[in-house]
VEXNUTI-614785 format. One record per residue (C-alpha): x, y, z; chain; residue in one letter; residue number from 1. Coordinates in steps of 0.25 Angstrom, whole numbers, plus 5000, padded with zeros to 4 digits. Layout:
% residues N
<atom px="X" py="Y" pz="Z" kette="A" rest="a" nr="NUM"/>
...
***
This chain:
% residues 373
<atom px="4927" py="4953" pz="5153" kette="A" rest="x" nr="1"/>
<atom px="4940" py="4955" pz="5147" kette="A" rest="x" nr="2"/>
<atom px="4949" py="4963" pz="5156" kette="A" rest="x" nr="3"/>
<atom px="4963" py="4969" pz="5154" kette="A" rest="x" nr="4"/>
<atom px="4971" py="4975" pz="5165" kette="A" rest="x" nr="5"/>
<atom px="4983" py="4984" pz="5161" kette="A" rest="x" nr="6"/>
<atom px="4991" py="4985" pz="5173" kette="A" rest="x" nr="7"/>
<atom px="5000" py="4997" pz="5176" kette="A" rest="x" nr="8"/>
<atom px="5014" py="4998" pz="5169" kette="A" rest="x" nr="9"/>
<atom px="5024" py="4995" pz="5180" kette="A" rest="x" nr="10"/>
<atom px="5020" py="4982" pz="5187" kette="A" rest="x" nr="11"/>
<atom px="5017" py="4967" pz="5182" kette="A" rest="x" nr="12"/>
<atom px="5005" py="4959" pz="5185" kette="A" rest="x" nr="13"/>
<atom px="5005" py="4950" pz="5194" kette="A" rest="x" nr="14"/>
<atom px="5011" py="4961" pz="5202" kette="A" rest="x" nr="15"/>
<atom px="5025" py="4954" pz="5205" kette="A" rest="x" nr="16"/>
<atom px="5031" py="4968" pz="5206" kette="A" rest="x" nr="17"/>
<atom px="5020" py="4975" pz="5214" kette="A" rest="x" nr="18"/>
<atom px="5010" py="4985" pz="5209" kette="A" rest="x" nr="19"/>
<atom px="4997" py="4987" pz="5218" kette="A" rest="x" nr="20"/>
<atom px="4988" py="4990" pz="5206" kette="A" rest="x" nr="21"/>
<atom px="4994" py="4979" pz="5198" kette="A" rest="x" nr="22"/>
<atom px="4991" py="4969" pz="5209" kette="A" rest="x" nr="23"/>
<atom px="4977" py="4973" pz="5211" kette="A" rest="x" nr="24"/>
<atom px="4973" py="4972" pz="5196" kette="A" rest="x" nr="25"/>
<atom px="4981" py="4959" pz="5195" kette="A" rest="x" nr="26"/>
<atom px="4971" py="4953" pz="5206" kette="A" rest="x" nr="27"/>
<atom px="4959" py="4960" pz="5199" kette="A" rest="x" nr="28"/>
<atom px="4963" py="4954" pz="5186" kette="A" rest="x" nr="29"/>
<atom px="4964" py="4940" pz="5192" kette="A" rest="x" nr="30"/>
<atom px="4950" py="4942" pz="5198" kette="A" rest="x" nr="31"/>
<atom px="4944" py="4946" pz="5185" kette="A" rest="x" nr="32"/>
<atom px="4950" py="4934" pz="5178" kette="A" rest="x" nr="33"/>
<atom px="4945" py="4925" pz="5190" kette="A" rest="x" nr="34"/>
<atom px="4931" py="4929" pz="5187" kette="A" rest="x" nr="35"/>
<atom px="4932" py="4926" pz="5172" kette="A" rest="x" nr="36"/>
<atom px="4936" py="4939" pz="5165" kette="A" rest="x" nr="37"/>
<atom px="4948" py="4939" pz="5155" kette="A" rest="x" nr="38"/>
<atom px="4959" py="4947" pz="5161" kette="A" rest="x" nr="39"/>
<atom px="4972" py="4952" pz="5155" kette="A" rest="x" nr="40"/>
<atom px="4982" py="4959" pz="5164" kette="A" rest="x" nr="41"/>
<atom px="4993" py="4968" pz="5157" kette="A" rest="x" nr="42"/>
<atom px="5005" py="4972" pz="5166" kette="A" rest="x" nr="43"/>
<atom px="5020" py="4974" pz="5165" kette="A" rest="x" nr="44"/>
<atom px="5029" py="4963" pz="5160" kette="A" rest="x" nr="45"/>
<atom px="5040" py="4959" pz="5170" kette="A" rest="x" nr="46"/>
<atom px="5050" py="4948" pz="5169" kette="A" rest="x" nr="47"/>
<atom px="5044" py="4939" pz="5180" kette="A" rest="x" nr="48"/>
<atom px="5030" py="4938" pz="5173" kette="A" rest="x" nr="49"/>
<atom px="5027" py="4933" pz="5159" kette="A" rest="x" nr="50"/>
<atom px="5022" py="4943" pz="5148" kette="A" rest="x" nr="51"/>
<atom px="5009" py="4935" pz="5147" kette="A" rest="x" nr="52"/>
<atom px="5002" py="4925" pz="5156" kette="A" rest="x" nr="53"/>
<atom px="4988" py="4921" pz="5162" kette="A" rest="x" nr="54"/>
<atom px="4988" py="4921" pz="5177" kette="A" rest="x" nr="55"/>
<atom px="4975" py="4918" pz="5185" kette="A" rest="x" nr="56"/>
<atom px="4967" py="4920" pz="5172" kette="A" rest="x" nr="57"/>
<atom px="4973" py="4934" pz="5169" kette="A" rest="x" nr="58"/>
<atom px="4981" py="4936" pz="5156" kette="A" rest="x" nr="59"/>
<atom px="4993" py="4944" pz="5160" kette="A" rest="x" nr="60"/>
<atom px="5000" py="4952" pz="5149" kette="A" rest="x" nr="61"/>
<atom px="5013" py="4959" pz="5153" kette="A" rest="x" nr="62"/>
<atom px="5020" py="4970" pz="5145" kette="A" rest="x" nr="63"/>
<atom px="5033" py="4978" pz="5146" kette="A" rest="x" nr="64"/>
<atom px="5033" py="4989" pz="5156" kette="A" rest="x" nr="65"/>
<atom px="5043" py="4996" pz="5166" kette="A" rest="x" nr="66"/>
<atom px="5045" py="5000" pz="5181" kette="A" rest="x" nr="67"/>
<atom px="5038" py="5012" pz="5186" kette="A" rest="x" nr="68"/>
<atom px="5046" py="5025" pz="5184" kette="A" rest="x" nr="69"/>
<atom px="5046" py="5036" pz="5193" kette="A" rest="x" nr="70"/>
<atom px="5041" py="5047" pz="5184" kette="A" rest="x" nr="71"/>
<atom px="5027" py="5050" pz="5180" kette="A" rest="x" nr="72"/>
<atom px="5030" py="5052" pz="5165" kette="A" rest="x" nr="73"/>
<atom px="5039" py="5039" pz="5165" kette="A" rest="x" nr="74"/>
<atom px="5027" py="5031" pz="5171" kette="A" rest="x" nr="75"/>
<atom px="5018" py="5036" pz="5160" kette="A" rest="x" nr="76"/>
<atom px="5027" py="5032" pz="5149" kette="A" rest="x" nr="77"/>
<atom px="5030" py="5018" pz="5154" kette="A" rest="x" nr="78"/>
<atom px="5015" py="5017" pz="5157" kette="A" rest="x" nr="79"/>
<atom px="5012" py="5021" pz="5142" kette="A" rest="x" nr="80"/>
<atom px="5022" py="5011" pz="5137" kette="A" rest="x" nr="81"/>
<atom px="5017" py="5000" pz="5145" kette="A" rest="x" nr="82"/>
<atom px="5002" py="5003" pz="5142" kette="A" rest="x" nr="83"/>
<atom px="5005" py="5002" pz="5127" kette="A" rest="x" nr="84"/>
<atom px="5011" py="4988" pz="5129" kette="A" rest="x" nr="85"/>
<atom px="4999" py="4984" pz="5138" kette="A" rest="x" nr="86"/>
<atom px="4988" py="4989" pz="5128" kette="A" rest="x" nr="87"/>
<atom px="4995" py="4981" pz="5117" kette="A" rest="x" nr="88"/>
<atom px="4993" py="4968" pz="5124" kette="A" rest="x" nr="89"/>
<atom px="4980" py="4971" pz="5130" kette="A" rest="x" nr="90"/>
<atom px="4968" py="4962" pz="5125" kette="A" rest="x" nr="91"/>
<atom px="4954" py="4967" pz="5122" kette="A" rest="x" nr="92"/>
<atom px="4946" py="4968" pz="5134" kette="A" rest="x" nr="93"/>
<atom px="4933" py="4973" pz="5141" kette="A" rest="x" nr="94"/>
<atom px="4940" py="4981" pz="5151" kette="A" rest="x" nr="95"/>
<atom px="4955" py="4986" pz="5152" kette="A" rest="x" nr="96"/>
<atom px="4959" py="4989" pz="5166" kette="A" rest="x" nr="97"/>
<atom px="4971" py="4998" pz="5167" kette="A" rest="x" nr="98"/>
<atom px="4979" py="5008" pz="5176" kette="A" rest="x" nr="99"/>
<atom px="4990" py="5012" pz="5166" kette="A" rest="x" nr="100"/>
<atom px="4990" py="5027" pz="5162" kette="A" rest="x" nr="101"/>
<atom px="4989" py="5025" pz="5147" kette="A" rest="x" nr="102"/>
<atom px="4980" py="5013" pz="5145" kette="A" rest="x" nr="103"/>
<atom px="4967" py="5020" pz="5146" kette="A" rest="x" nr="104"/>
<atom px="4972" py="5030" pz="5135" kette="A" rest="x" nr="105"/>
<atom px="4978" py="5020" pz="5126" kette="A" rest="x" nr="106"/>
<atom px="4970" py="5007" pz="5127" kette="A" rest="x" nr="107"/>
<atom px="4961" py="5004" pz="5115" kette="A" rest="x" nr="108"/>
<atom px="4946" py="5001" pz="5117" kette="A" rest="x" nr="109"/>
<atom px="4948" py="4986" pz="5113" kette="A" rest="x" nr="110"/>
<atom px="4956" py="4984" pz="5126" kette="A" rest="x" nr="111"/>
<atom px="4943" py="4986" pz="5134" kette="A" rest="x" nr="112"/>
<atom px="4936" py="4997" pz="5142" kette="A" rest="x" nr="113"/>
<atom px="4947" py="5005" pz="5150" kette="A" rest="x" nr="114"/>
<atom px="4946" py="5003" pz="5165" kette="A" rest="x" nr="115"/>
<atom px="4956" py="5012" pz="5172" kette="A" rest="x" nr="116"/>
<atom px="4960" py="5007" pz="5186" kette="A" rest="x" nr="117"/>
<atom px="4964" py="5020" pz="5193" kette="A" rest="x" nr="118"/>
<atom px="4973" py="5016" pz="5204" kette="A" rest="x" nr="119"/>
<atom px="4980" py="5030" pz="5207" kette="A" rest="x" nr="120"/>
<atom px="4975" py="5044" pz="5209" kette="A" rest="x" nr="121"/>
<atom px="4973" py="5050" pz="5195" kette="A" rest="x" nr="122"/>
<atom px="4982" py="5061" pz="5190" kette="A" rest="x" nr="123"/>
<atom px="4974" py="5067" pz="5179" kette="A" rest="x" nr="124"/>
<atom px="4974" py="5055" pz="5169" kette="A" rest="x" nr="125"/>
<atom px="4960" py="5050" pz="5171" kette="A" rest="x" nr="126"/>
<atom px="4954" py="5061" pz="5162" kette="A" rest="x" nr="127"/>
<atom px="4963" py="5055" pz="5151" kette="A" rest="x" nr="128"/>
<atom px="4955" py="5041" pz="5152" kette="A" rest="x" nr="129"/>
<atom px="4943" py="5045" pz="5144" kette="A" rest="x" nr="130"/>
<atom px="4943" py="5031" pz="5138" kette="A" rest="x" nr="131"/>
<atom px="4942" py="5023" pz="5151" kette="A" rest="x" nr="132"/>
<atom px="4929" py="5016" pz="5154" kette="A" rest="x" nr="133"/>
<atom px="4932" py="5016" pz="5169" kette="A" rest="x" nr="134"/>
<atom px="4942" py="5023" pz="5178" kette="A" rest="x" nr="135"/>
<atom px="4942" py="5015" pz="5190" kette="A" rest="x" nr="136"/>
<atom px="4947" py="5021" pz="5203" kette="A" rest="x" nr="137"/>
<atom px="4953" py="5012" pz="5214" kette="A" rest="x" nr="138"/>
<atom px="4948" py="5021" pz="5225" kette="A" rest="x" nr="139"/>
<atom px="4937" py="5032" pz="5227" kette="A" rest="x" nr="140"/>
<atom px="4948" py="5043" pz="5228" kette="A" rest="x" nr="141"/>
<atom px="4954" py="5039" pz="5215" kette="A" rest="x" nr="142"/>
<atom px="4940" py="5038" pz="5209" kette="A" rest="x" nr="143"/>
<atom px="4937" py="5052" pz="5213" kette="A" rest="x" nr="144"/>
<atom px="4950" py="5057" pz="5207" kette="A" rest="x" nr="145"/>
<atom px="4947" py="5050" pz="5194" kette="A" rest="x" nr="146"/>
<atom px="4933" py="5057" pz="5194" kette="A" rest="x" nr="147"/>
<atom px="4939" py="5070" pz="5196" kette="A" rest="x" nr="148"/>
<atom px="4949" py="5069" pz="5184" kette="A" rest="x" nr="149"/>
<atom px="4937" py="5065" pz="5176" kette="A" rest="x" nr="150"/>
<atom px="4930" py="5078" pz="5180" kette="A" rest="x" nr="151"/>
<atom px="4919" py="5071" pz="5189" kette="A" rest="x" nr="152"/>
<atom px="4916" py="5060" pz="5179" kette="A" rest="x" nr="153"/>
<atom px="4914" py="5047" pz="5187" kette="A" rest="x" nr="154"/>
<atom px="4907" py="5039" pz="5176" kette="A" rest="x" nr="155"/>
<atom px="4920" py="5031" pz="5172" kette="A" rest="x" nr="156"/>
<atom px="4926" py="5030" pz="5186" kette="A" rest="x" nr="157"/>
<atom px="4924" py="5019" pz="5196" kette="A" rest="x" nr="158"/>
<atom px="4930" py="5016" pz="5210" kette="A" rest="x" nr="159"/>
<atom px="4934" py="5001" pz="5212" kette="A" rest="x" nr="160"/>
<atom px="4944" py="4999" pz="5224" kette="A" rest="x" nr="161"/>
<atom px="4957" py="4990" pz="5222" kette="A" rest="x" nr="162"/>
<atom px="4955" py="4977" pz="5228" kette="A" rest="x" nr="163"/>
<atom px="4964" py="4970" pz="5238" kette="A" rest="x" nr="164"/>
<atom px="4975" py="4964" pz="5229" kette="A" rest="x" nr="165"/>
<atom px="4974" py="4950" pz="5236" kette="A" rest="x" nr="166"/>
<atom px="4964" py="4941" pz="5241" kette="A" rest="x" nr="167"/>
<atom px="4967" py="4939" pz="5256" kette="A" rest="x" nr="168"/>
<atom px="4970" py="4924" pz="5260" kette="A" rest="x" nr="169"/>
<atom px="4971" py="4926" pz="5275" kette="A" rest="x" nr="170"/>
<atom px="4963" py="4933" pz="5286" kette="A" rest="x" nr="171"/>
<atom px="4968" py="4947" pz="5289" kette="A" rest="x" nr="172"/>
<atom px="4969" py="4943" pz="5304" kette="A" rest="x" nr="173"/>
<atom px="4975" py="4941" pz="5314" kette="A" rest="x" nr="174"/>
<atom px="4984" py="4954" pz="5313" kette="A" rest="x" nr="175"/>
<atom px="4998" py="4955" pz="5317" kette="A" rest="x" nr="176"/>
<atom px="5003" py="4964" pz="5328" kette="A" rest="x" nr="177"/>
<atom px="5002" py="4979" pz="5324" kette="A" rest="x" nr="178"/>
<atom px="5017" py="4980" pz="5323" kette="A" rest="x" nr="179"/>
<atom px="5019" py="4981" pz="5307" kette="A" rest="x" nr="180"/>
<atom px="5016" py="4993" pz="5298" kette="A" rest="x" nr="181"/>
<atom px="5016" py="4990" pz="5283" kette="A" rest="x" nr="182"/>
<atom px="5018" py="4998" pz="5271" kette="A" rest="x" nr="183"/>
<atom px="5015" py="4992" pz="5257" kette="A" rest="x" nr="184"/>
<atom px="5017" py="5000" pz="5245" kette="A" rest="x" nr="185"/>
<atom px="5027" py="5008" pz="5236" kette="A" rest="x" nr="186"/>
<atom px="5039" py="5014" pz="5245" kette="A" rest="x" nr="187"/>
<atom px="5037" py="5028" pz="5240" kette="A" rest="x" nr="188"/>
<atom px="5036" py="5042" pz="5247" kette="A" rest="x" nr="189"/>
<atom px="5022" py="5044" pz="5241" kette="A" rest="x" nr="190"/>
<atom px="5017" py="5031" pz="5248" kette="A" rest="x" nr="191"/>
<atom px="5021" py="5038" pz="5261" kette="A" rest="x" nr="192"/>
<atom px="5032" py="5029" pz="5265" kette="A" rest="x" nr="193"/>
<atom px="5041" py="5039" pz="5271" kette="A" rest="x" nr="194"/>
<atom px="5029" py="5044" pz="5279" kette="A" rest="x" nr="195"/>
<atom px="5027" py="5030" pz="5284" kette="A" rest="x" nr="196"/>
<atom px="5041" py="5028" pz="5288" kette="A" rest="x" nr="197"/>
<atom px="5041" py="5041" pz="5296" kette="A" rest="x" nr="198"/>
<atom px="5028" py="5038" pz="5302" kette="A" rest="x" nr="199"/>
<atom px="5032" py="5024" pz="5307" kette="A" rest="x" nr="200"/>
<atom px="5045" py="5029" pz="5312" kette="A" rest="x" nr="201"/>
<atom px="5038" py="5040" pz="5320" kette="A" rest="x" nr="202"/>
<atom px="5027" py="5030" pz="5326" kette="A" rest="x" nr="203"/>
<atom px="5037" py="5020" pz="5330" kette="A" rest="x" nr="204"/>
<atom px="5047" py="5030" pz="5336" kette="A" rest="x" nr="205"/>
<atom px="5035" py="5036" pz="5344" kette="A" rest="x" nr="206"/>
<atom px="5030" py="5023" pz="5349" kette="A" rest="x" nr="207"/>
<atom px="5017" py="5024" pz="5342" kette="A" rest="x" nr="208"/>
<atom px="5019" py="5011" pz="5335" kette="A" rest="x" nr="209"/>
<atom px="5023" py="4997" pz="5342" kette="A" rest="x" nr="210"/>
<atom px="5038" py="4995" pz="5344" kette="A" rest="x" nr="211"/>
<atom px="5037" py="4983" pz="5335" kette="A" rest="x" nr="212"/>
<atom px="5030" py="4990" pz="5324" kette="A" rest="x" nr="213"/>
<atom px="5037" py="4989" pz="5310" kette="A" rest="x" nr="214"/>
<atom px="5034" py="4996" pz="5297" kette="A" rest="x" nr="215"/>
<atom px="5036" py="4987" pz="5284" kette="A" rest="x" nr="216"/>
<atom px="5036" py="4993" pz="5271" kette="A" rest="x" nr="217"/>
<atom px="5033" py="4985" pz="5258" kette="A" rest="x" nr="218"/>
<atom px="5034" py="4991" pz="5244" kette="A" rest="x" nr="219"/>
<atom px="5044" py="4995" pz="5233" kette="A" rest="x" nr="220"/>
<atom px="5053" py="5007" pz="5235" kette="A" rest="x" nr="221"/>
<atom px="5060" py="5007" pz="5221" kette="A" rest="x" nr="222"/>
<atom px="5054" py="5017" pz="5211" kette="A" rest="x" nr="223"/>
<atom px="5052" py="5006" pz="5200" kette="A" rest="x" nr="224"/>
<atom px="5041" py="5000" pz="5209" kette="A" rest="x" nr="225"/>
<atom px="5035" py="5013" pz="5213" kette="A" rest="x" nr="226"/>
<atom px="5043" py="5016" pz="5226" kette="A" rest="x" nr="227"/>
<atom px="5050" py="5029" pz="5229" kette="A" rest="x" nr="228"/>
<atom px="5064" py="5024" pz="5225" kette="A" rest="x" nr="229"/>
<atom px="5075" py="5016" pz="5232" kette="A" rest="x" nr="230"/>
<atom px="5083" py="5029" pz="5235" kette="A" rest="x" nr="231"/>
<atom px="5071" py="5036" pz="5242" kette="A" rest="x" nr="232"/>
<atom px="5068" py="5023" pz="5250" kette="A" rest="x" nr="233"/>
<atom px="5082" py="5021" pz="5254" kette="A" rest="x" nr="234"/>
<atom px="5083" py="5035" pz="5260" kette="A" rest="x" nr="235"/>
<atom px="5069" py="5034" pz="5266" kette="A" rest="x" nr="236"/>
<atom px="5073" py="5021" pz="5273" kette="A" rest="x" nr="237"/>
<atom px="5085" py="5027" pz="5278" kette="A" rest="x" nr="238"/>
<atom px="5077" py="5037" pz="5286" kette="A" rest="x" nr="239"/>
<atom px="5069" py="5026" pz="5292" kette="A" rest="x" nr="240"/>
<atom px="5079" py="5015" pz="5296" kette="A" rest="x" nr="241"/>
<atom px="5071" py="5008" pz="5306" kette="A" rest="x" nr="242"/>
<atom px="5070" py="4993" pz="5310" kette="A" rest="x" nr="243"/>
<atom px="5055" py="4994" pz="5310" kette="A" rest="x" nr="244"/>
<atom px="5053" py="4999" pz="5296" kette="A" rest="x" nr="245"/>
<atom px="5055" py="4988" pz="5285" kette="A" rest="x" nr="246"/>
<atom px="5054" py="4989" pz="5270" kette="A" rest="x" nr="247"/>
<atom px="5051" py="4976" pz="5263" kette="A" rest="x" nr="248"/>
<atom px="5051" py="4981" pz="5249" kette="A" rest="x" nr="249"/>
<atom px="5040" py="4977" pz="5239" kette="A" rest="x" nr="250"/>
<atom px="5032" py="4964" pz="5242" kette="A" rest="x" nr="251"/>
<atom px="5024" py="4960" pz="5229" kette="A" rest="x" nr="252"/>
<atom px="5019" py="4946" pz="5234" kette="A" rest="x" nr="253"/>
<atom px="5005" py="4947" pz="5238" kette="A" rest="x" nr="254"/>
<atom px="5006" py="4937" pz="5249" kette="A" rest="x" nr="255"/>
<atom px="5019" py="4943" pz="5255" kette="A" rest="x" nr="256"/>
<atom px="5012" py="4957" pz="5255" kette="A" rest="x" nr="257"/>
<atom px="5000" py="4952" pz="5262" kette="A" rest="x" nr="258"/>
<atom px="5009" py="4946" pz="5273" kette="A" rest="x" nr="259"/>
<atom px="5014" py="4960" pz="5275" kette="A" rest="x" nr="260"/>
<atom px="5000" py="4965" pz="5277" kette="A" rest="x" nr="261"/>
<atom px="4997" py="4954" pz="5286" kette="A" rest="x" nr="262"/>
<atom px="5009" py="4957" pz="5295" kette="A" rest="x" nr="263"/>
<atom px="5006" py="4971" pz="5296" kette="A" rest="x" nr="264"/>
<atom px="4996" py="4979" pz="5305" kette="A" rest="x" nr="265"/>
<atom px="4996" py="4992" pz="5298" kette="A" rest="x" nr="266"/>
<atom px="4998" py="4996" pz="5283" kette="A" rest="x" nr="267"/>
<atom px="5003" py="5010" pz="5281" kette="A" rest="x" nr="268"/>
<atom px="5001" py="5017" pz="5268" kette="A" rest="x" nr="269"/>
<atom px="5004" py="5031" pz="5270" kette="A" rest="x" nr="270"/>
<atom px="5004" py="5035" pz="5255" kette="A" rest="x" nr="271"/>
<atom px="5005" py="5050" pz="5252" kette="A" rest="x" nr="272"/>
<atom px="5001" py="5049" pz="5237" kette="A" rest="x" nr="273"/>
<atom px="4989" py="5058" pz="5237" kette="A" rest="x" nr="274"/>
<atom px="4989" py="5058" pz="5222" kette="A" rest="x" nr="275"/>
<atom px="4992" py="5044" pz="5219" kette="A" rest="x" nr="276"/>
<atom px="4986" py="5034" pz="5229" kette="A" rest="x" nr="277"/>
<atom px="4973" py="5027" pz="5224" kette="A" rest="x" nr="278"/>
<atom px="4970" py="5015" pz="5232" kette="A" rest="x" nr="279"/>
<atom px="4983" py="5009" pz="5238" kette="A" rest="x" nr="280"/>
<atom px="4982" py="4994" pz="5240" kette="A" rest="x" nr="281"/>
<atom px="4991" py="4991" pz="5251" kette="A" rest="x" nr="282"/>
<atom px="4982" py="4997" pz="5262" kette="A" rest="x" nr="283"/>
<atom px="4971" py="4988" pz="5256" kette="A" rest="x" nr="284"/>
<atom px="4980" py="4976" pz="5256" kette="A" rest="x" nr="285"/>
<atom px="4984" py="4978" pz="5271" kette="A" rest="x" nr="286"/>
<atom px="4970" py="4980" pz="5276" kette="A" rest="x" nr="287"/>
<atom px="4966" py="4966" pz="5270" kette="A" rest="x" nr="288"/>
<atom px="4975" py="4960" pz="5280" kette="A" rest="x" nr="289"/>
<atom px="4970" py="4969" pz="5292" kette="A" rest="x" nr="290"/>
<atom px="4982" py="4978" pz="5291" kette="A" rest="x" nr="291"/>
<atom px="4978" py="4992" pz="5296" kette="A" rest="x" nr="292"/>
<atom px="4981" py="5003" pz="5285" kette="A" rest="x" nr="293"/>
<atom px="4986" py="5017" pz="5288" kette="A" rest="x" nr="294"/>
<atom px="4985" py="5026" pz="5276" kette="A" rest="x" nr="295"/>
<atom px="4986" py="5040" pz="5272" kette="A" rest="x" nr="296"/>
<atom px="4974" py="5048" pz="5271" kette="A" rest="x" nr="297"/>
<atom px="4972" py="5047" pz="5256" kette="A" rest="x" nr="298"/>
<atom px="4958" py="5045" pz="5249" kette="A" rest="x" nr="299"/>
<atom px="4962" py="5032" pz="5242" kette="A" rest="x" nr="300"/>
<atom px="4961" py="5024" pz="5255" kette="A" rest="x" nr="301"/>
<atom px="4948" py="5029" pz="5259" kette="A" rest="x" nr="302"/>
<atom px="4940" py="5019" pz="5251" kette="A" rest="x" nr="303"/>
<atom px="4944" py="5007" pz="5260" kette="A" rest="x" nr="304"/>
<atom px="4951" py="5013" pz="5273" kette="A" rest="x" nr="305"/>
<atom px="4944" py="5021" pz="5284" kette="A" rest="x" nr="306"/>
<atom px="4952" py="5028" pz="5294" kette="A" rest="x" nr="307"/>
<atom px="4951" py="5021" pz="5308" kette="A" rest="x" nr="308"/>
<atom px="4942" py="5010" pz="5302" kette="A" rest="x" nr="309"/>
<atom px="4951" py="5001" pz="5294" kette="A" rest="x" nr="310"/>
<atom px="4964" py="5009" pz="5294" kette="A" rest="x" nr="311"/>
<atom px="4970" py="5023" pz="5296" kette="A" rest="x" nr="312"/>
<atom px="4973" py="5035" pz="5288" kette="A" rest="x" nr="313"/>
<atom px="4983" py="5046" pz="5292" kette="A" rest="x" nr="314"/>
<atom px="4984" py="5060" pz="5287" kette="A" rest="x" nr="315"/>
<atom px="4996" py="5060" pz="5277" kette="A" rest="x" nr="316"/>
<atom px="4993" py="5075" pz="5274" kette="A" rest="x" nr="317"/>
<atom px="4995" py="5079" pz="5289" kette="A" rest="x" nr="318"/>
<atom px="5007" py="5088" pz="5294" kette="A" rest="x" nr="319"/>
<atom px="5013" py="5075" pz="5300" kette="A" rest="x" nr="320"/>
<atom px="5009" py="5063" pz="5291" kette="A" rest="x" nr="321"/>
<atom px="5020" py="5054" pz="5297" kette="A" rest="x" nr="322"/>
<atom px="5014" py="5057" pz="5311" kette="A" rest="x" nr="323"/>
<atom px="5000" py="5054" pz="5306" kette="A" rest="x" nr="324"/>
<atom px="5004" py="5041" pz="5300" kette="A" rest="x" nr="325"/>
<atom px="5012" py="5037" pz="5312" kette="A" rest="x" nr="326"/>
<atom px="4999" py="5039" pz="5321" kette="A" rest="x" nr="327"/>
<atom px="4991" py="5031" pz="5311" kette="A" rest="x" nr="328"/>
<atom px="5001" py="5019" pz="5311" kette="A" rest="x" nr="329"/>
<atom px="5001" py="5019" pz="5326" kette="A" rest="x" nr="330"/>
<atom px="4986" py="5019" pz="5326" kette="A" rest="x" nr="331"/>
<atom px="4985" py="5008" pz="5316" kette="A" rest="x" nr="332"/>
<atom px="4995" py="4999" pz="5324" kette="A" rest="x" nr="333"/>
<atom px="4987" py="5001" pz="5337" kette="A" rest="x" nr="334"/>
<atom px="4976" py="4991" pz="5341" kette="A" rest="x" nr="335"/>
<atom px="4965" py="5001" pz="5337" kette="A" rest="x" nr="336"/>
<atom px="4972" py="5002" pz="5323" kette="A" rest="x" nr="337"/>
<atom px="4973" py="4987" pz="5322" kette="A" rest="x" nr="338"/>
<atom px="4959" py="4985" pz="5325" kette="A" rest="x" nr="339"/>
<atom px="4956" py="4991" pz="5311" kette="A" rest="x" nr="340"/>
<atom px="4962" py="4978" pz="5304" kette="A" rest="x" nr="341"/>
<atom px="4949" py="4971" pz="5302" kette="A" rest="x" nr="342"/>
<atom px="4942" py="4983" pz="5296" kette="A" rest="x" nr="343"/>
<atom px="4954" py="4984" pz="5287" kette="A" rest="x" nr="344"/>
<atom px="4954" py="4970" pz="5282" kette="A" rest="x" nr="345"/>
<atom px="4940" py="4972" pz="5277" kette="A" rest="x" nr="346"/>
<atom px="4946" py="4976" pz="5264" kette="A" rest="x" nr="347"/>
<atom px="4947" py="4961" pz="5261" kette="A" rest="x" nr="348"/>
<atom px="4932" py="4962" pz="5258" kette="A" rest="x" nr="349"/>
<atom px="4930" py="4976" pz="5252" kette="A" rest="x" nr="350"/>
<atom px="4942" py="4976" pz="5243" kette="A" rest="x" nr="351"/>
<atom px="4943" py="4961" pz="5240" kette="A" rest="x" nr="352"/>
<atom px="4948" py="4957" pz="5226" kette="A" rest="x" nr="353"/>
<atom px="4934" py="4951" pz="5222" kette="A" rest="x" nr="354"/>
<atom px="4926" py="4963" pz="5227" kette="A" rest="x" nr="355"/>
<atom px="4934" py="4973" pz="5219" kette="A" rest="x" nr="356"/>
<atom px="4935" py="4964" pz="5207" kette="A" rest="x" nr="357"/>
<atom px="4920" py="4964" pz="5207" kette="A" rest="x" nr="358"/>
<atom px="4919" py="4979" pz="5206" kette="A" rest="x" nr="359"/>
<atom px="4929" py="4980" pz="5195" kette="A" rest="x" nr="360"/>
<atom px="4922" py="4969" pz="5186" kette="A" rest="x" nr="361"/>
<atom px="4909" py="4976" pz="5188" kette="A" rest="x" nr="362"/>
<atom px="4916" py="4989" pz="5183" kette="A" rest="x" nr="363"/>
<atom px="4922" py="4981" pz="5171" kette="A" rest="x" nr="364"/>
<atom px="4908" py="4975" pz="5168" kette="A" rest="x" nr="365"/>
<atom px="4902" py="4989" pz="5168" kette="A" rest="x" nr="366"/>
<atom px="4912" py="4994" pz="5158" kette="A" rest="x" nr="367"/>
<atom px="4913" py="4982" pz="5149" kette="A" rest="x" nr="368"/>
<atom px="4898" py="4979" pz="5147" kette="A" rest="x" nr="369"/>
<atom px="4896" py="4990" pz="5137" kette="A" rest="x" nr="370"/>
<atom px="4907" py="4985" pz="5128" kette="A" rest="x" nr="371"/>
<atom px="4900" py="4972" pz="5127" kette="A" rest="x" nr="372"/>
<atom px="4887" py="4977" pz="5121" kette="A" rest="x" nr="373"/>
***
């Protein structure tokens, strides 16, 4: 098959500047090419990458784009400009995978059957995509939301989870002592970062966590890379000036990021983004290294995380969410909590890149077959 992947407007591929979804589709594109398919990846042009190259069998085309703005209308305008440039260079294909807002509306038929990768909770736009052959949801919660927007019509909707964005090269065990809690993601209020800082401080001050326990945060704070902004983060850090809280900034190198997961006992991901979260990748990555996850009680986690079986959820809607999170962190760091690590690491099999690539290719074949008659 000929497969074109139009990545989102604000990050390049390979993901040298981050972008969880870009990382996933970069690896999937490489896997499709490894199996003999013709793959073209279109992404944002940046100075550190050439405009055109072939890497690992994938042809990369990069077009001008921008940093991500804060406002919704500005995001849509920049997405439109980027999409028009991307469609101009896109080759004819059997399948056109995209997660930009405008590609499904503007892509001509010659570019392939439109395969929308829905990586966030929809906000009314799914009913606009009548020309799409498939609306693929990354979790059941997102799939259900897409079907609701289509007034119950599930005929074009499929649910295929995101894969692990790497192939583990070492065993998950033995684990380190339970003295490090890790957060990986955008440093933003919607991700529950202030809640995490408060919960960790409470748990440490009350003795509910080991004295040596540290909280390590990895991710960008600047708004151009999806963070809450440097001014907000400076003020937030000033409220929690503790030696046992460390912010490392963004880490984009996969090997370095995996080392952080290996050195942590618990991955905290207390997102509060009820309307936006679809299938966060960080908990899945951490689980592959036997890191026990603690997440908010959102439906998007339920496809792969079962409370008290391979991780923990806490009630972020409670009257005291910081207290609920503090209790969950304490439990996850306990011997009973750490005993869940082997069950967490089973995502290495259930969400392996090759396993998920099989499901995508089966979906692609089902769509491309009629066009070949």
